[in-house]
C-alpha positions in Angstrom: 0.0 0.0 0.0 1.5 3.4 -1.0 1.1 6.5 1.1 -0.9 8.1 -1.6 -3.6 5.5 -1.2 -3.6 5.2 2.6 -7.1 6.0 3.8 -7.4 6.7 7.6 -10.6 7.3 9.5 -10.4 8.6 13.0 -13.4 8.5 15.3 -13.1 11.3 17.9 -11.9 14.8 17.5 -11.0 16.2 21.0 -7.5 15.3 22.0 -6.0 12.0 20.8 -7.9 12.1 17.5 -6.5 15.4 16.2 -3.0 14.5 17.5 -3.1 11.3 15.5 -4.4 13.0 12.4 -1.7 15.8 12.5 1.1 13.3 12.9 -0.2 11.0 10.1 -0.2 13.9 7.5 3.2 14.9 8.6 4.6 11.4 8.0 2.4 10.6 5.0 1.4 13.9 3.3 -0.7 12.3 0.6 -2.7 10.1 3.0 -6.5 10.7 3.1 -7.4 11.4 6.7 -10.9 11.9 7.9 -11.9 12.8 11.5 -15.4 12.1 12.6 -16.6 14.0 15.7 -20.0 13.9 17.2 -19.7 17.2 18.9 -19.3 20.7 17.4 -15.9 21.6 19.0 -12.6 20.2 18.0 -9.2 19.7 19.6 -10.0 21.6 22.7 -8.2 21.6 26.1 -10.7 19.7 28.3 -8.4 20.1 31.3 -8.7 23.8 30.9 -12.5 23.9 31.4 -12.4 24.7 35.2 -10.2 27.7 34.4 -12.6 28.9 31.8 -15.4 28.6 34.5 -13.3 30.6 37.0 -12.5 33.3 34.5 -8.7 32.6 34.4 -9.3 31.7 30.7 -11.3 34.6 29.4 -12.7 33.3 26.1 -13.9 29.9 24.9 -11.8 30.1 21.8 -8.6 30.1 23.9 -9.2 26.5 24.7 -9.3 25.6 21.0 -6.4 27.7 19.7 -3.0 26.6 18.7 -0.1 28.1 20.7 0.0 31.0 18.1 -3.7 31.7 18.5 -5.2 30.0 15.5 -8.6 28.4 16.2 -8.5 24.7 15.4 -11.9 24.4 13.5 -12.7 22.3 10.5 -11.4 24.9 8.1 -8.1 25.0 10.0 -7.7 21.2 9.7 -8.5 21.2 6.0 -6.4 24.2 5.0 -3.4 23.7 7.3 -3.4 20.0 8.0 -5.1 18.6 4.8 -7.4 16.7 7.2 -11.1 16.4 6.5 -13.2 16.9 9.6 -16.8 15.9 9.9 -18.0 17.4 13.1 -21.6 17.0 14.4 -21.4 13.6 12.8 -21.9 10.4 14.7 -20.2 7.1 14.0 -22.8 4.4 14.2 -21.2 1.2 13.2 -17.9 -0.3 12.2 -17.9 -2.9 9.5 -14.6 -4.6 9.9 -15.0 -7.1 7.1 -15.7 -4.4 4.5 -13.4 -1.9 6.3 -15.9 1.0 6.5 -17.6 3.1 9.1 -21.3 4.0 8.9 -21.9 7.6 10.0 -24.8 10.0 10.3 -24.9 13.8 10.1 -26.7 15.0 13.2 -28.1 18.1 11.5 -29.7 16.3 8.5 -29.9 12.7 9.5 -28.1 11.7 6.3 -26.1 8.5 6.6 -23.0 7.5 4.6 -20.1 5.0 4.8 -16.5 5.9 5.0 -14.0 3.3 3.7 -10.7 2.9 5.5 -7.4 1.1 5.3 -6.6 2.0 9.0 -9.2 3.0 11.6 -8.3 4.9 14.8 -10.7 4.9 17.7 -10.4 8.0 19.8 -13.9 7.9 21.2 -12.9 9.2 24.7 -14.9 8.7 27.8 -18.4 9.3 29.1 -19.2 11.0 32.4 -20.6 8.6 35.1 -24.1 9.8 36.1 -25.4 7.7 39.0 -29.1 7.0 39.0 -29.9 9.7 41.5 -33.6 10.9 41.6 -33.7 14.5 40.2 -30.4 14.3 38.3 -32.3 15.6 35.2 -33.3 18.8 36.9 -32.3 22.2 35.4 -29.1 23.3 37.1 -27.5 19.8 37.3 -24.4 19.6 35.2 -21.4 17.5 34.6 -18.1 19.0 33.3 -17.1 17.0 30.3 -17.2 19.4 27.4 -17.3 23.0 26.3 -21.2 22.9 26.3 -21.2 21.9 30.0 -18.7 24.7 30.9 -20.8 27.2 29.0 -23.9 26.2 30.9 -22.2 26.5 34.2 -20.6 29.8 33.3 -23.9 31.2 32.1 -25.6 30.3 35.3 -22.9 32.0 37.3 -23.2 35.1 35.1 -26.9 35.2 36.0 -26.1 34.8 39.7 -28.2 31.6 39.8 -25.5 29.6 41.5 -24.6 30.9 45.0 -24.8 27.5 46.8 -23.3 24.7 44.8 -23.0 21.0 45.6 -20.2 19.2 43.9 -20.8 15.5 43.8 -17.4 13.7 43.8 -14.1 14.7 45.3 -11.7 13.5 42.6 -9.6 15.6 40.3 -12.4 17.1 38.4 -14.5 17.8 41.5 -11.6 19.5 43.3 -10.6 21.6 40.3 -14.2 22.8 39.7 -14.6 23.5 43.4 -11.7 26.0 43.2 -13.3 27.6 40.1 -16.6 28.0 41.8 -15.1 29.5 45.0 -13.2 32.0 42.8 -16.6 33.0 41.4 -18.0 33.7 44.8 -19.9 30.5 45.4 -20.4 28.6 48.6 -19.4 25.0 47.8 -20.1 21.7 49.4 -18.2 18.7 48.2 -19.9 15.3 48.7 -17.6 12.2 48.4 -18.8 8.7 49.1 -15.2 7.4 49.8 -13.4 8.0 53.1 -11.3 10.7 51.5 -11.1 13.2 48.6 -8.5 12.8 45.8 -8.2 9.0 45.9 -5.1 9.4 43.7 -3.3 10.2 47.0 -2.8 8.2 50.2 -5.2 9.3 52.9 -2.9 11.4 55.0 -1.8 13.4 52.0 -5.4 13.9 50.8 -6.3 15.0 54.3 -3.8 17.9 54.0 -5.6 19.0 50.8 -9.0 18.7 52.5 -7.9 20.9 55.4 -6.7 23.5 52.9 -10.0 23.4 51.0 -11.8 23.9 54.3 -9.6 26.8 55.2 -11.0 28.5 52.0 -14.6 28.0 53.2 -15.4 24.7 51.3 -17.5 22.2 53.2 -16.2 18.7 52.5 -18.2 15.6 53.4 -16.7 12.2 53.1 -18.4 8.9 53.7 -21.4 10.6 52.2 -23.7 9.6 49.4 -26.2 11.7 47.5 -29.7 10.1 47.7 -31.7 12.7 45.8 -31.7 16.0 44.1 -34.8 18.0 44.6 -36.4 21.0 42.9 -36.7 24.4 44.5 -40.0 25.7 45.8 -40.5 28.2 42.9 -41.9 25.5 40.7 -39.5 26.2 37.9 -38.0 22.7 37.8 -34.6 23.9 38.9 -32.5 22.2 41.5 -33.0 23.6 45.0 -31.7 21.0 47.4 -29.3 18.1 47.5 -30.1 15.3 49.9 -27.3 13.1 51.3 -26.7 10.5 53.9 -25.2 13.2 56.0 -27.9 15.8 55.7 -29.7 18.0 53.1 -28.1 21.1 51.6 -29.5 24.1 49.7 -28.2 24.2 46.2 -28.7 26.5 43.3 -26.5 24.2 41.2 -25.2 20.7 41.4 -22.2 19.3 39.5 -21.7 15.6 38.9 -18.0 14.9 39.1 -17.9 11.2 40.0 -15.6 10.1 37.2 -15.7 8.8 33.7 -15.9 5.4 32.0 -14.3 4.5 28.7 -16.6 5.0 25.6 -15.9 1.5 24.2 -19.4 0.6 23.0 -18.7 1.1 19.3 -15.6 -1.1 19.5 -17.4 -3.8 21.5 -20.3 -3.9 19.0 -17.7 -4.5 16.2 -16.2 -7.4 18.1 -13.0 -5.7 19.1 -11.5 -7.0 22.3 -12.3 -5.1 25.5 -9.8 -5.2 28.4 -10.5 -6.1 32.0 -10.7 -2.3 32.9 -13.6 -1.9 30.5 -11.5 0.1 28.0 -10.3 -1.2 24.6 -7.4 -3.6 24.9 -4.4 -2.4 22.9 -0.8 -3.6 22.5 2.3 -1.3 22.9 1.8 -0.1 19.4 -1.8 1.1 20.3 -3.2 -1.6 18.0 -6.4 -3.4 19.0 -7.3 -7.1 18.4 -8.0 -6.1 14.8 -4.6 -5.3 13.2 -6.2 -2.6 11.1 -7.8 -0.8 14.1 -6.0 1.3 16.7 -7.3 2.9 19.9 -6.0 5.9 21.7 -6.8 8.2 24.6 -9.5 7.8 27.2 -11.1 4.8 25.4 -7.9 2.8 25.5 -6.5 0.6 28.3 -2.9 1.3 29.5 -0.2 -0.8 31.2 1.1 0.2 34.6 4.9 0.7 34.3 5.6 -0.7 37.8 3.2 -3.7 38.0 2.8 -4.4 34.3 -0.9 -4.8 34.9 -3.7 -3.2 32.8 -5.0 0.1 34.2 -7.4 2.8 33.2 -6.0 6.3 33.8 -7.7 8.8 31.4 -5.4 11.9 31.1 -4.9 14.4 28.3 -1.2 14.0 28.4 -1.5 10.3 27.8 -4.0 10.8 25.0 -1.6 13.0 23.1 1.4 10.6 23.5 -0.7 7.7 22.4 -2.0 9.6 19.4 1.5 10.2 18.2 2.5 6.5 18.7 -0.6 5.3 16.8 0.1 7.7 13.9 3.6 6.4 13.5 2.5 2.8 13.4 -0.3 3.6 11.0 2.3 5.1 8.7 4.6 2.0 9.0 7.1 3.6 11.4 7.6 1.4 14.5 6.8 3.2 17.7 6.0 2.0 21.2 3.9 3.5 24.0 5.6 2.0 27.2 2.8 2.6 29.7 1.9 4.9 32.5 2.6 5.7 36.1 -0.7 7.6 36.7 1.3 10.8 37.1 -1.2 13.6 38.0 -1.1 17.1 39.3 -3.9 19.3 40.6 -4.1 23.0 41.6 -6.1 23.5 44.8 -6.2 27.3 45.5 -2.5 28.0 46.4 -1.8 24.3 47.1 -0.6 21.7 44.6 -1.3 18.0 44.9 0.7 15.7 42.7 1.6 12.0 42.5 3.3 9.4 40.4 3.8 5.6 40.7 2.2 3.4 43.3 0.3 4.5 46.4 1.0 2.5 49.6 -2.1 0.4 49.2 -1.3 -0.3 45.5 2.3 -1.3 46.5 0.8 -3.8 49.0 -1.6 -5.2 46.5 1.3 -5.6 44.0 3.0 -7.8 46.7 5.9 -5.3 47.4 7.0 -4.8 51.0 6.5 -1.0 51.0 8.3 1.4 53.3 7.2 5.0 53.5 8.6 8.3 54.7 7.0 11.7 55.2 9.3 14.6 54.5 8.1 18.2 54.8 10.6 21.0 54.0 10.8 24.4 52.3 10.8 24.0 48.5 13.9 26.2 48.1 16.6 27.7 50.4 14.8 28.5 53.7 16.3 32.0 53.8 14.6 32.9 50.5 11.4 35.0 50.9 9.8 32.9 48.2 10.3 29.6 50.1 7.1 27.6 50.6 6.3 24.4 52.5 6.3 21.2 50.4 5.2 17.9 52.0 6.5 14.8 50.3 5.7 11.1 50.7 8.0 8.4 49.3 7.1 4.8 48.9 9.9 2.3 48.3 10.3 -1.5 48.4 12.2 -2.7 51.5 14.3 -5.4 49.9 15.2 -4.0 46.5 15.1 -0.3 47.7 13.4 0.5 44.5 11.4 3.8 44.4 7.8 2.8 43.8 5.9 6.1 44.2 6.0 9.7 45.3 3.3 12.1 46.4 3.6 15.8 47.1 1.2 18.4 48.5 1.5 22.0 49.7 2.1 25.5 48.5 5.6 24.6 47.4 6.7 23.4 43.9 5.3 19.9 43.9 5.3 19.3 40.2 9.1 19.6 39.8 9.8 16.9 42.4 7.1 14.6 41.2 8.4 14.9 37.6 11.8 13.9 38.8 10.3 11.0 40.7 8.4 9.9 37.6 11.6 9.5 35.7 13.2 7.7 38.6 10.3 5.3 38.9 10.2 4.7 35.2 13.9 3.9 35.2 13.6 1.5 38.1 16.0 3.5 40.3 16.5 2.9 43.9 16.3 5.5 46.6 20.1 5.4 46.7 20.2 6.4 43.0 17.7 9.3 43.7 19.8 10.5 46.6 22.7 10.9 44.3 20.9 12.6 41.5 22.7 15.7 40.1 19.8 18.2 40.2 20.1 21.9 39.7 20.7 24.1 42.7 20.4 27.8 43.3 18.7 29.3 46.4 15.7 30.7 44.4 14.9 27.2 43.1 15.8 24.6 45.7 17.8 23.9 48.8 21.3 22.6 48.4 19.9 19.2 49.1 16.7 19.2 47.1 13.5 18.0 48.7 13.4 14.8 46.7 17.0 14.1 47.6 16.4 14.8 51.3 13.4 12.5 51.3 15.4 9.8 49.6 18.1 10.1 52.3 15.5 9.9 55.0 14.3 6.7 53.4 17.9 5.4 53.2 18.3 6.1 56.9 15.1 4.2 57.7 16.0 1.2 55.5 19.6 1.1 56.9 18.3 1.1 60.5 19.7 4.5 61.5 16.4 5.3 63.0 12.9 3.8 63.3 9.9 5.8 62.2 6.3 5.9 63.4 3.6 7.0 61.0 0.9 9.4 62.2 -1.6 6.6 61.9 0.4 4.3 64.1 0.9 7.0 66.7 -2.8 7.8 66.7 -3.7 4.1 67.2 -1.3 4.1 70.2 -3.0 7.2 71.6 -6.5 5.8 71.1 -5.5 2.5 72.7 -4.0 4.1 75.8 -0.6 2.5 75.2 2.2 3.4 77.5 4.8 5.6 75.7 6.6 8.9 76.1 5.9 11.5 73.4 8.8 14.0 73.3 8.4 17.3 71.6 11.8 18.9 71.1 10.6 22.2 69.6 11.0 25.5 71.4 8.4 26.6 74.0 7.3 29.4 71.7 6.5 26.8 69.0 4.7 24.6 71.4 2.5 27.5 72.6 1.2 27.8 69.0 0.4 24.2 68.3 1.0 20.9 70.2 0.1 17.3 70.3 -1.9 15.9 73.1 0.2 14.3 75.9 3.5 15.5 74.6 6.3 16.6 76.9 8.4 19.5 75.8 12.2 19.4 76.2 13.9 21.6 73.6 16.6 19.9 71.5 19.3 22.2 72.8 18.5 21.2 76.4 18.0 17.5 75.8 21.5 16.3 76.6 21.4 17.9 80.0 17.8 16.7 80.7 17.9 13.0 79.7 17.1 12.1 83.3 13.5 13.5 82.6 13.1 10.9 79.9 11.9 7.4 81.2 14.1 4.5 80.2 11.3 1.9 80.7 9.0 3.3 78.0 8.9 3.5 74.3 9.9 7.1 73.3 8.6 8.9 70.2 10.3 12.1 69.3 9.1 14.9 67.0 9.4 18.5 66.1 8.0 20.7 63.3 9.2 18.5 60.5 11.0 15.8 62.6 14.5 16.9 61.6 15.2 17.9 65.2 13.2 14.8 66.2 15.8 12.7 64.4 18.6 14.5 66.1 16.9 13.9 69.5 16.6 10.2 68.7 20.3 10.0 68.0 21.1 11.8 71.3 18.9 9.4 73.2 20.2 6.3 71.5 23.8 7.5 72.3 22.7 7.9 75.9 21.7 4.3 76.1 17.9 4.5 75.5 16.8 1.4 73.6 13.3 2.1 72.3 13.4 5.4 70.5 11.3 6.2 67.4 10.7 9.3 65.3 7.3 10.6 64.2 7.3 10.7 60.4 6.6 14.2 59.0 6.6 15.9 62.4 3.7 18.1 63.5 3.4 19.7 60.1 2.1 16.5 58.6 0.1 15.3 61.6 -3.5 14.9 60.1 -5.4 14.7 63.4 -6.5 17.1 66.0 -3.9 19.3 67.8 -3.9 21.6 70.8 -3.6 25.3 70.7 -4.0 27.6 67.7 
């Protein structure tokens, strides 16, 4: 088959589809490429929709422009890319034997058949809409496309959304919550799981929750929406959201409970569906039919650490997969290796980011995970721009391999998680990470960058230089009434501001002269603000002959439970 006769049909025109089309015509300029898109809008930045709602992105067209400001509409694809785009056209059926797709123009109802040599499925995902009574009321939205964003933005412009209930506390729910608060709304987030942001381990997600609550957001976990009810004005518009934890006034409700792969068209054509419910593909993005490829949110991925199938719909993944599929369509061997689930989320002036395995995922994958919590300034502490960053590292005890990293706080989280993503991908150990030659200058990092310091803390723990206690372990000891000595080695001024229940304060500088005040017949747990001084205190006590000394991971900064004082 020559390039001049290569006919490619791409179903889906949001992210992966246009990326695939653009790369194909670059490699095979004479190929006939047709993109079929059910919606009106093409190649838009779906991840930018919350920022369009908040007003950070001023105009809708900015989400659909190229970096130089050209709107990517059908005329753009035809004139610049030599790609035919059939928007507002639905793909109805794939005839694999005849290699053609039956489509219908939504405006006219006219049907036709498009022949192909190669077919690319970029059908994306569909928002999950639980069968909640009243979910069809006016003022109930999801956030899955430009039309949804326009509806929400129009309601905000009419001031018809002062009290908003966001159903779901995942990435989309958290991002839209910030957007709504920025527009002056009172927001309640309802999440049925024990925590928001399930991409994070619970104690990291709790830090984000506390930050959201500090901005006036009401967060309900372990809560389920039972009904959405209309207001009393008789207009058929939402007025109240009923949950298992109470009823709440609402001028708007937003469904943000996740998405599922839109794989129905492929399934009907007999194309193999993976165990995640997404279309099964090989590393070349090829489906069970060698002439059909699948990319983006409809396609299954492989986890780079476990090797198992996963479903992680992200715009970044969609674009990379589109490029890989295009190259293979054109006969150029290219491989998509897999994913780590690397994600980042802005939460007011906090960032939440992660890559690799969580602690629970590491246990499920039969690793022996060890964790450290390592809070510190994200650049030299003496710089006025320094901000707190809280890191969590997960490593395998025996191999010392880095398995995952999570970061939250106002500091630069994305930089450290990006470094970690490369380390996890390469199978590096925490020893390798500790020796990484990263950039240093006071405006950008400390001399020992956060990720390096955290790796060294992990090495110290693995090598037996200290024994750590997680906040969860300490809380269980407190609740059980266990006998132990909780030693706070901060200054009295620090303790006056915030303290842990039952802690005894002996400042680090005075500890060597006051070891007689520390019982030798009890387990001792030391801590300070970030547990750096707590580690020093443990070394002092160990040298003085104390035999059961542990350090609280993360210090009081990362303590997720109640405290005393301000």
